[in-house]
N, C-alpha and C positions, 0 to 999 in steps of 0.2 A: 527292699536296697534303695533308695536315690537314684534319678537317671545319671546320675555322674558315678556312683559307684559301680550301676548297668556299665558305665562305658570303659569304664577303666577294667570291673572284670570281663568284660570280651574284648577288646583290646590286646588282655596279658593273655587269658586264653588262646588267641588267633594267631599271636607273636611263639606260642610254645608249639604251637601245629607245624606253624612257618619253619621254627627252628627244626624242629625233627625231620620235619620231610627235604630241608633242606639238603640233612645232616645225612638221612640217608640219600638221597640224589647223589650226591657228591661218596661218598664211598661204595654206592654201585657203579660210579663211573669208572674210577678209581679202577675195583674192581674185574673190570670188563677188559682195562686193559693186560689179560694175563693172557699168555699163549697157550695152546691146548698141545699145540704143537711138539712145548720145548720141552724141558726140564732144568730141577735146578734156576741158581740167579739167573736162565737167559728167559724162564717162562715169567717172571717177576718181574723182569727191565719195564714191560711197558707200566706196571703197577710205578717202577720208582721213577720214571720220566713223567707221569701223569700229576703224581701227587708235588716232584719238582715245579713242573711249568704249573698248579696250583698254588706253592711259595713267591713263583715271581710274580702272579697276576697278584698277590692280596700285597708284595713287599714295593710291587710296582701303581696299583691304587691307595698304600700307605702314603708313598714318596705326592701323591696327585694333589691327595686329601690337606697335607700341609702345606704347598704349597700355594691352594687356594680350598681353602675352611666354606667357601661357600657352598661348596660343590654337593657339603652332604645335606644340603637344606632334600635333595632332589628325592635320596636312592630312602632319605626321611623319612616324605610324603608317600612315596612308594611303598613302603613297607609299612606307614601307617594305614594306607588303605588296603593293603592284601591282607592285615591284623584281623582289621572290623570285617570283614568278607571272611573271613575263617573261623571268624571267632562267632559265625552269629550261634541264637541262641537256636534251641531245637525248634521250638514254636514260631520262629521264622520260616522257618525247611515246610514246605506244605508235603511233601514229601515222606514227613516223619511225624510223630503226636508223640511225647514223651521219650523219646530218643527207638521209637518204636519205628520199623519196617515193614508194608505192606504185607501180613496175615497173611500169607500164600495157600490154609489150609493144612499142611502139611505137619506140622505141628500139635499135636494134641494141645483142649485148652488144660492150663493150673502144669505145663510142664517145666522139669525146672532149668529157668533160661542158661545156667552157665553148664549143664548136659545140653544142651539143645547146640551154645556154641562149642562145648567140646566135639559134636558128634557130627557138625560141621569142617570143622577143619580136620579133621581125621580125616575126614572123605577127601575133602580138597588136597589133601597132602597123599594120600593115597598111600601107596607102599616108603614110599621114605623116612628119614630120619628129622623130616623137617619144612616147613611150610612160611614161603612171604608175604606178610600180610597186604601186600598188592596186589595179587593170586588171588586170595580171596575174593577182597576187592574187587574185582576184575570178574571173577567167579559169583558172585551175589549181582555183578550190576549188569550182568549177562543174563538174568535168571527176571532183572524188571528189579532188581531192587536196588537199597541205597543207589540210588541217584545222586548225582552230584557231589556227595558226599568225599574223604576224603582218609589217606590211611591214616593220616595219624583223628583221625579219630576214631577210623575203627580198632589202632589202639587202645585208646582213650573209653572206645566201650567195652574189649574187654578187659581192660585190666580193673573196669569198675566191677564186673564179675566176678574177679579174682581168677580170670586167665593170664598168666605171666605171658611174655611176650621177650625176646631178646634184641637187643642190637644190630648182634652180627652173627644173624643164622645162614649156613651156607648151603646152598641148594644150586645144582648144578654149578660149583665151584662160584658161587656170586656169592658174598656176605650181603646184611641186611636187615634190617627190624622184620622180626617174625618169632613162630611161637616152634619148638620141642616138642618132639614125638613127646619123649618122657614127660616136660613138662605135666602135659594134656594126661599121659597115666597114671601121673602121681593125685591127679586133683577125684578121684571116683576110680574104685575098683575096672581090672580091664575085663576091659564086651570089646566083642569085637561092633564099626562104627555100621550103624544104619549106612544100607547101600542109596537110598532116596536121603541127597543134603538135607540137613534143615533152612530154609530158606527166612527164619524167623529168629533175630537176636532183641530180644525188650534186655531194656534196660533196669 
């Protein structure tokens, strides 16, 4: 791969990661507007207000850009810089080699990577029906792994292992990117998750 192709691929990967992260964050912000102390349409009124506010913000942004198109150079430059950072290659990350987080010694050598990821997800999930990817990433980082990594990177890693993710997994009434128990149990025969979570997600 030529340097130009390498740069283009990095920007493309970073833009995809930023888009997914922005979408998940926006969906979670709107979902947090739901009132737990109300029922019916009143409970969802906060979500509707936030959605309307977001639409109004996009409309006024459109009007501003139409009036002064040169302003687009500022967000374009900021997006390019953020995409370049988000699209860094694994070999540029001192915390990872070939997409692996440091081995904690809890996973036996030669263990199936997808099975290790499945065990980790079921452990973090607990008795629930699903788990958010940000909760899984937070769990890993609390154990000293995947420092500096992002939810889109974790999503890409899991999907590369064949672990399906969904955009609106609801946990505590908040829908965002995550994995469901049903999807995990469909990967291999059902069995109880190891009480000690695996800390390594090989690529």
